[in-house]
C-alpha positions as CSV (number, residue, x, y, z in Angstrom):
1,X,38.1,110.1,-16.6
2,X,38.3,106.8,-14.9
3,X,39.0,103.4,-16.6
4,X,36.4,100.9,-15.3
5,X,37.1,97.2,-15.8
6,X,35.8,93.9,-14.4
7,X,38.1,91.5,-12.6
8,X,38.6,89.4,-15.7
9,X,39.6,92.3,-17.8
10,X,41.9,93.5,-15.1
11,X,43.7,90.2,-15.0
12,X,44.1,90.1,-18.8
13,X,45.2,93.7,-19.1
14,X,47.1,94.3,-15.9
15,X,50.3,95.6,-17.6
16,X,48.2,98.1,-19.7
17,X,46.2,99.2,-16.6
18,X,49.4,99.8,-14.6
19,X,50.8,101.9,-17.5
20,X,47.6,103.9,-17.4
21,X,47.9,104.5,-13.6
22,X,51.5,105.6,-14.2
23,X,50.2,108.0,-16.7
24,X,47.9,109.5,-14.1
25,X,44.7,107.7,-15.0
26,X,42.3,106.4,-12.3
27,X,41.6,102.6,-12.7
28,X,38.6,101.1,-11.0
29,X,38.0,97.3,-10.8
30,X,34.5,96.0,-10.4
31,X,32.9,92.7,-9.5
32,X,29.3,92.1,-10.8
33,X,29.0,95.8,-11.6
34,X,30.1,97.0,-8.1
35,X,33.3,98.8,-7.6
36,X,35.6,96.8,-5.3
37,X,39.1,98.1,-5.9
38,X,41.2,101.0,-7.3
39,X,44.7,100.8,-8.8
40,X,46.8,103.5,-7.3
41,X,50.4,104.6,-7.9
42,X,52.7,103.3,-5.3
43,X,54.8,105.7,-3.3
44,X,58.5,105.5,-4.0
45,X,61.1,105.2,-1.2
46,X,62.0,108.8,-2.0
47,X,58.4,110.0,-1.5
48,X,58.2,108.2,1.8
49,X,61.5,109.7,2.9
50,X,60.3,113.2,2.0
51,X,57.0,112.7,3.9
52,X,59.0,111.4,7.0
53,X,61.3,114.4,6.9
54,X,58.4,116.8,6.5
55,X,56.6,115.1,9.5
56,X,59.7,115.5,11.6
57,X,60.1,119.1,10.7
58,X,56.4,119.8,11.4
59,X,56.8,118.1,14.8
60,X,59.8,120.3,15.5
61,X,57.8,123.4,14.6
62,X,54.9,122.1,16.7
63,X,57.1,121.9,19.7
64,X,57.5,125.6,19.7
65,X,61.3,125.4,19.0
66,X,61.1,126.7,15.4
67,X,59.1,128.1,12.6
68,X,59.2,127.7,8.9
69,X,57.2,128.7,5.9
70,X,55.5,126.1,3.7
71,X,58.1,126.7,1.0
72,X,61.0,126.2,3.5
73,X,59.4,123.0,4.7
74,X,59.2,121.6,1.1
75,X,62.8,122.5,0.5
76,X,64.0,121.1,3.8
77,X,62.2,117.9,3.3
78,X,63.6,117.2,-0.2
79,X,66.6,115.0,-0.5
80,X,69.9,116.8,-1.2
81,X,70.6,114.8,-4.4
82,X,68.3,113.3,-7.0
83,X,68.7,109.6,-7.9
84,X,70.2,110.6,-11.1
85,X,72.8,112.7,-9.4
86,X,73.7,109.9,-7.0
87,X,74.0,107.5,-9.8
88,X,76.4,109.9,-11.6
89,X,78.9,109.8,-8.7
90,X,81.7,107.3,-9.2
91,X,82.8,105.1,-6.3
92,X,85.4,107.6,-5.2
93,X,82.8,110.4,-5.0
94,X,80.4,108.2,-3.1
95,X,83.0,107.5,-0.4
96,X,84.1,111.1,-0.2
97,X,80.5,112.2,0.3
98,X,79.7,109.3,2.7
99,X,77.2,107.5,0.4
C-alpha cells in the first residue's frame, strides 16, 4: 500500500518518509490532490557496479564470443567481496590483495 502525502506533510515528515522507503514502502507526494512525485530508494554504488558488470557481460555474450546462463551472469556480475568483508581487512591485507 502506498503512503500518499501532500508537499507540506512531506517536508515536515521527510525523515519518516525516507525510513518508509527504505523499508520498502511506496511514497507518493501530491500537490492539490494530484500526484507529482514519488520517493524511491537510491541505488548504491555497489548496485550500479553490478549493473555495469552485467551489462558488459551481456555485451560480450551478444558479440557472439561467449555464452552464460542467467545464474552465471548474476554470479559473475557480483563483487568478489562484500563491504563488510572489505572493512574487515586490515591495512596489510588490503595492500596484499591490492585494495
